[in-house]
C-alpha positions in Angstrom: 17.0 -16.9 16.8 16.8 -19.1 19.9 13.7 -17.6 21.0 12.2 -17.8 17.7 12.8 -21.6 17.5 11.3 -22.3 21.5 8.5 -20.3 20.5 7.8 -22.5 17.3 8.5 -25.7 18.3 7.7 -25.3 22.0 4.6 -22.9 22.2 3.0 -24.6 25.1 6.3 -24.7 27.2 8.3 -21.1 29.3 10.7 -19.8 27.1 13.1 -20.0 30.2 12.3 -24.2 30.8 12.4 -24.8 27.0 15.5 -22.8 26.9 17.2 -25.1 29.5 15.7 -28.5 27.3 16.9 -26.9 24.2 20.5 -26.2 25.6 20.6 -29.8 27.2 19.4 -31.8 24.2 21.7 -29.4 21.9 24.9 -31.0 24.0 23.4 -34.3 24.0 22.1 -35.0 20.6 24.2 -32.5 18.6 26.5 -34.8 17.3 24.0 -37.2 16.1 22.2 -34.6 14.2 25.3 -33.5 12.7 26.5 -36.9 11.8 22.6 -37.4 10.7 22.4 -34.3 8.0 26.2 -34.7 7.0 25.0 -38.4 6.2 22.4 -37.0 3.7 24.1 -34.1 2.6 26.6 -36.4 1.1 24.2 -36.7 -2.0 21.9 -33.8 -1.5 24.3 -31.3 -1.3 24.8 -31.8 -5.3 22.8 -28.4 -6.8 22.2 -30.5 -9.5 20.6 -33.6 -7.8 17.0 -34.1 -9.0 14.4 -37.1 -8.4 12.5 -39.2 -11.0 10.0 -36.2 -11.5 12.8 -34.2 -12.5 12.4 -31.6 -9.5 15.7 -30.6 -7.9 16.0 -32.1 -4.5 19.4 -30.9 -3.6 19.4 -28.7 -0.1 22.1 -26.2 0.9 23.3 -27.7 4.3 24.5 -24.0 5.6 21.2 -22.4 5.0 19.8 -25.1 6.5 21.6 -25.2 9.1 20.7 -21.3 10.1 16.8 -22.2 9.6 14.4 -22.6 12.1 14.7 -26.2 11.4 18.4 -26.8 11.9 18.1 -28.3 15.0 16.3 -31.2 13.6 17.5 -34.7 12.2 16.4 -35.1 8.5 14.7 -37.8 9.6 12.4 -35.8 11.7 10.4 -34.6 9.0 11.1 -37.7 6.4 10.1 -40.2 9.0 9.2 -43.0 6.3 13.2 -42.7 5.5 14.9 -45.3 7.8 18.0 -46.2 6.2 20.2 -45.6 3.1 20.0 -46.2 0.2 16.1 -45.2 0.5 13.2 -45.4 -1.7 12.8 -42.8 -4.9 9.3 -42.2 -3.9 9.1 -41.0 -0.3 6.2 -39.5 1.6 5.3 -36.1 1.9 6.3 -34.2 4.4 3.2 -33.5 6.9 4.5 -30.5 8.8 1.2 -31.1 11.2 3.3 -33.5 13.2 4.6 -30.3 14.9 2.5 -27.8 14.0 -0.7 -29.2 15.0 -2.7 -25.9 16.3 -1.8 -24.2 12.5 -2.8 -27.5 10.3 -6.3 -27.3 12.3 -6.5 -23.5 11.8 -6.0 -23.8 8.0 -8.1 -26.7 7.6 -11.0 -24.2 7.4 -9.6 -21.9 5.9 -9.8 -20.8 2.2 -6.4 -22.2 1.5 -7.4 -25.5 3.1 -6.5 -27.3 -0.3 -3.3 -28.4 0.4 -2.2 -29.5 -3.0 -2.5 -25.7 -4.0 -1.7 -24.2 -0.8 1.0 -26.4 0.7 2.7 -24.6 3.8 6.1 -23.9 1.5 4.2 -21.6 -0.8 4.1 -18.8 1.9 6.8 -20.1 4.3 9.6 -20.2 1.6 11.6 -23.5 0.8 10.9 -26.4 3.2 14.7 -26.6 3.8 15.4 -22.9 4.2 12.7 -21.5 6.8 13.4 -18.7 9.1 11.4 -17.3 12.4 8.7 -14.3 11.0 10.9 -12.0 12.9 13.7 -12.8 10.4 14.2 -10.1 7.5 15.3 -13.4 5.1 11.8 -15.2 6.7 9.2 -15.0 3.8 6.3 -14.1 6.3 8.5 -11.3 7.6 6.4 -8.3 7.4 8.4 -6.5 4.9 8.2 -10.0 2.7 4.4 -10.5 3.0 3.0 -8.6 0.1 5.3 -10.2 -1.9 5.0 -13.8 -0.6 1.2 -13.6 -1.0 1.5 -11.6 -4.2 3.1 -15.0 -5.9 -0.6 -15.8 -6.2 -2.7 -12.9 -6.0 -0.5 -10.8 -7.9 -0.5 -13.3 -10.6 -3.6 -13.0 -13.0 -3.5 -16.4 -13.9 -4.2 -17.7 -10.5 -6.4 -14.6 -9.8 -8.5 -16.0 -12.8 -8.5 -19.4 -11.8 -10.2 -19.1 -8.3 -11.8 -16.3 -9.3 -10.1 -13.9 -7.8 -8.7 -9.9 -8.3 -5.2 -9.4 -8.6 -4.7 -7.2 -5.7 -1.2 -6.8 -5.2 -0.4 -4.4 -7.7 -3.0 -2.3 -6.4 -1.6 -2.9 -2.5 1.8 -1.7 -3.4 0.8 1.5 -4.9 -2.0 2.2 -1.9 -1.2 4.3 1.3 -0.5 1.0 3.7 2.3 -0.5 0.8 4.3 2.2 0.6 4.4 2.9 4.3 5.8 -0.8 4.0 8.0 -0.8 0.8 9.4 3.1 0.6 9.2 3.7 4.5 10.0 0.3 5.9 7.6 1.0 8.7 6.9 -2.7 10.0 3.4 -1.2 11.7 2.3 -0.7 8.2 -0.6 -3.2 7.8 0.4 -6.1 5.2 -2.0 -8.6 3.9 -1.6 -10.9 7.3 -2.3 -7.5 9.4 -5.6 -7.6 7.8 -6.9 -11.4 6.8 -4.7 -13.2 9.4 -2.3 -16.2 8.4 -3.8 -19.3 9.2 -7.1 -19.2 9.7 -7.9 -17.2 6.8 -12.0 -17.1 6.0 -13.6 -15.7 2.9 -15.1 -12.2 3.3 -18.8 -13.7 3.0 -17.9 -15.6 6.2 -19.3 -13.9 9.2 -16.7 -15.2 11.6 -13.8 -13.5 8.6 -11.9 -10.7 9.7 -12.6 -9.1 6.4 -16.9 -9.7 6.7 -18.6 -6.4 6.3 -19.9 -6.2 9.8 -16.3 -6.7 11.0 -14.3 -4.6 9.1 -14.3 -1.9 11.7 -12.6 -3.5 14.0 -10.0 -4.8 12.0 -9.1 -1.6 10.6 -9.6 -0.2 14.0 -6.8 -2.3 15.2 -4.5 0.4 13.9 -7.0 3.0 13.6 -8.0 2.8 17.0 -9.1 6.4 17.4 -10.8 6.4 13.9 -12.8 3.4 14.6 -14.3 4.6 17.8 -15.3 7.7 16.1 -16.8 5.8 13.2 -19.0 3.7 15.8 -20.2 6.4 17.4 -21.5 7.7 13.9 -24.6 7.5 12.3 -22.7 4.7 9.5 -20.9 2.7 12.6 -24.6 2.6 14.6 -26.2 1.6 11.5 -23.7 -1.5 11.0 -24.0 -2.5 14.4 -27.5 -2.3 14.3 -27.5 -5.0 11.1 -28.0 -2.7 8.4 -25.7 -3.4 6.0 -26.1 -1.0 3.4 -24.5 1.4 5.4 -20.5 1.6 4.6 -17.9 0.4 6.0 -14.2 1.3 6.1 -13.4 -0.4 2.5 -16.8 0.9 1.3 -15.1 4.8 1.1 -11.4 3.7 1.2 -11.4 0.5 -0.8 -9.8 -2.8 0.3 -6.2 -2.7 -1.4 -6.2 0.9 -3.5 -5.8 2.7 -0.4 -4.9 6.4 -1.0 -3.8 9.2 1.2 -7.3 11.1 2.0 -5.3 14.8 1.6 -4.4 13.4 -2.3 -6.1 15.4 -5.2 -6.7 11.7 -6.3 -8.4 11.2 -3.2 -10.7 14.3 -2.6 -11.8 14.5 -6.5 -13.6 11.1 -6.3 -14.8 11.1 -2.4 -17.4 13.0 -3.7 -19.2 10.6 -6.0 -18.4 7.8 -3.1 -20.8 9.4 -0.5 -23.1 10.1 -3.3 -23.3 6.4 -4.6 -25.5 5.8 -1.6 -26.8 9.6 -1.0 -28.3 9.9 -4.8 -30.8 12.8 -3.7 -27.9 14.8 -1.4 -25.3 14.6 -4.5 -27.8 15.7 -7.1 -28.2 19.4 -4.9 -24.7 18.9 -4.1 -23.8 19.3 -8.4 -26.0 22.5 -8.6 -24.1 24.5 -5.9 -21.3 26.7 -6.3 -19.1 24.0 -4.2 -19.5 21.5 -7.0 -19.2 23.8 -10.1 -15.5 24.9 -8.9 -14.9 21.1 -7.8 -15.9 18.9 -10.2 -16.1 21.5 -13.6 -13.3 23.6 -12.2 -11.2 21.2 -10.7 -10.2 22.8 -7.8 -9.0 20.2 -5.3 -9.5 22.7 -2.2 -13.1 23.0 -2.8 -15.6 21.5 0.1 -16.4 18.0 -0.2 -19.2 15.7 1.7 -16.6 15.2 4.3 -15.1 18.5 4.7 -18.9 19.8 6.3 -20.5 16.3 8.0 -17.0 15.0 9.2 -15.3 12.0 7.6 -16.0 9.2 10.6 -17.8 10.0 13.4 -20.9 11.2 10.9 -23.6 12.6 13.1 -27.1 14.5 12.6 -27.6 18.0 12.5 -30.0 17.6 15.7 -26.4 16.7 17.6 -25.2 19.4 18.9 -21.7 17.7 18.3 -22.3 17.6 14.7 -20.0 20.2 12.7 -23.6 21.0 10.9 -25.6 22.0 13.9 -26.8 24.9 13.7 -24.8 26.5 16.4 -21.5 25.1 14.6 -22.3 26.6 11.1 -20.3 29.7 11.9 -17.1 27.6 12.6 -17.7 24.8 10.3 -18.0 27.1 7.5 -15.8 29.4 9.1 -12.7 27.4 8.3 -12.8 27.9 4.6 -14.3 31.2 4.5 -13.0 33.2 6.7 -14.8 36.1 8.4 -17.9 33.8 8.2 -21.2 35.1 10.2 -24.8 34.2 11.1 -26.1 35.5 7.9 -23.3 34.0 5.6 -24.0 30.4 7.1 -28.3 30.8 5.9 -26.8 29.7 2.5 -28.7 26.5 1.7 -25.7 23.6 0.5 -28.0 21.1 -0.7 -31.0 23.4 -1.7 -33.4 21.6 -3.9 -35.6 23.7 -6.0 -37.8 20.7 -7.2 -39.0 20.1 -3.8 -42.0 22.1 -3.0 -42.5 20.8 0.0 -38.8 21.5 1.5 -37.7 24.3 -0.3 -41.2 26.0 -1.2 -40.1 29.9 -2.0 -37.0 28.5 -4.1 -39.5 26.2 -6.0 -41.7 28.9 -7.1 -39.0 31.2 -8.3 -37.5 28.3 -9.9 -40.5 27.8 -11.4 -41.5 31.4 -12.2 -37.7 31.8 -14.2 -38.5 28.5 -16.0 -41.7 29.6 -17.1 -40.1 33.4 -17.8 -37.8 31.5 -20.4 -39.9 29.3 -21.8 -42.3 31.9 -22.6 -39.9 34.3 -23.9 -38.6 31.9 -26.0 -41.9 30.8 -27.4 -42.8 34.4 -28.0 -39.3 34.9 -29.8 -39.9 31.8 -31.7 -43.2 32.6 -32.8 -41.8 36.3 -33.5 -39.2 35.1 -35.8 -41.6 32.7 -37.7 -43.7 35.5 -38.5 -41.0 37.9 -39.2 -39.7 35.3 -41.9 -43.2 35.1 -43.1 -43.7 38.5 -43.7 -39.8 39.0 -45.3 -40.9 36.1 -48.0 -44.5 38.0 -48.7 -42.9 40.9 -49.1 -40.7 39.6 -51.4 -42.7 38.0 -53.6 -45.1 41.4 -53.3 -41.8 43.6 -54.4 -40.9 41.0 -57.5 -44.6 41.1 -58.7 -44.7 44.8 -58.9 -41.3 44.8 -60.5 -42.7 41.9 -63.1 -45.9 44.5 -63.6 -43.4 47.5 -64.3 -41.5 45.7 -66.9 -44.4 44.6 -69.0 
């Protein structure tokens, strides 16, 4: 507790030195602090106490004493109160008086509007603020999503500011599950990706969630994956300023992130890749893999990343690529035991409509289509002639019977 107070109130002073000053200050000023707090609590300890506007202005003395500001006198924050009785209308507390660095960062952030986003909207009741490493703190890692969710899980607030209600999506994601269900403090929460005070719009090039910066943001936890991604085709394209290439959030989304081994993710992964690689998606859908996966519902069927890799995606010309000719037996062999050089001649993206790319397949398809069209045309004409002849025979038979009866 003492270390957290020191780091917050004395960020530029070494912890040991600051601890000595704090200890000395407590010995000297503790009686005065306690007396000042006691004087104020004589009125403000009343739980039903309200101001002229009807807002509750009661203070729990024990909670405040245990909070990070418990070592301060009331007048240290309420600087315009010099005596009792004090005016009914008092000036708002300026947190920036002590927290200048945080205030400066907040000025340029999306939360710069102090009216809609006062410090207490994130840190909680002004008289019950605890260090961020205290489980009672509103910004303790386990509590951060719920704190942010007060606005970003509120449909009214989301609509007012043109935002999506992302809290419910996060809670059901792999990160939310790891944090809330498993209690893993290392799991990503809102602050891990967006920051705390200097939160910028995703359209700002300085933002941690700007498209070009997302790989590094995610890579702060997923370091190996970031290294693989940056060495692959997509990472190199982003580094070259080609922002049509995908980053982490394009494939995994930003908040509703699923476990990649889940059936739901595997079933949607091919359309995700196909949203950019439309030509490859159309040819994949003509294959045995797609028929089993999309129509048959087999989750285990090969998807794009089973063959091409998930993050370090390399061209077939790269000897490290899983689809390089010399690696195909091993790649296909992961699913097809006993695969050999003849087996891997199968073309997973054969395009029967491209004469230049697959001439043999193109002409076979053309021949089969002409044969099918010719056969159907023949039988349609044959059926029509057969019906004409049958009708003609029917009329002739009736005519003959009429003459016979006459």
